[in-house]
N, C-alpha and C positions, 0 to 999 in steps of 0.2 A: 633382526639386530636393534631395532628400536625397543623392541620389549623388552630386552636383554638389559637397555641402558635405562629404561624406565623402573624396572625393578631392581637395580643396582641404586639409583638415586632414591627409591623408596625405603630399601633397607637403610642406606646410610642415613637418610632423615630421621628413620625410627631409631638408629644407634647413636645420634644425637639427641633426641629425645628422652630415651632412656639413660644416657648419659649425665643429661641435666637434671631428670628425676632423681638418680640415684644421689647427686651432688646435694640438692634441694631438701630429700630426705636426711640425709648426712648433716647439714648443717643445723637441719629443725632437732635432730637428735641432741646435737653439742650443745645446742642453747636451752634445751630442756634439761639435760644433766647438769650444765651449769648453774641453771636457775633451783634446780632441787637442792644439789650441795650448798649453794649459799642460803638456801630457805633454812638449810638444817642448822646455820650456825646462829649462837645464840647473839643476843644485841652487843655484848662485852666482846665476843670474838670479831662481829664485824665491826665495832667501833674500833680495835685492833688495827684493822687495815683500812681504817677511814671512811667506811660505808655505814649506812642503815638500811632496815628493813625497804623502805621507802626507795633506795636507788637501785634495788636489784632488777626491777623491769628495764629499767634505762641501761644499766650494764650488760644486761642479757642482749638486748638489743642493738647494741653498739652507738646509741644516742650520747652515752657518758662515759669517755674515756679517762680511764686515772693510770 
């Protein structure tokens, strides 16, 4: 009985690990896609939305909210 409980805890712990891993990969990919999209805009297009190329990293990392 104890072995079954240990295995269940092990599987449960691994599923939490993998769920967190998938979340982190998804968040990283979203930040990567946002950075690519913003970097593809011209200076004029960025100025239209009140940004510069220098703001992009702060926007993507969440340090600068607009």
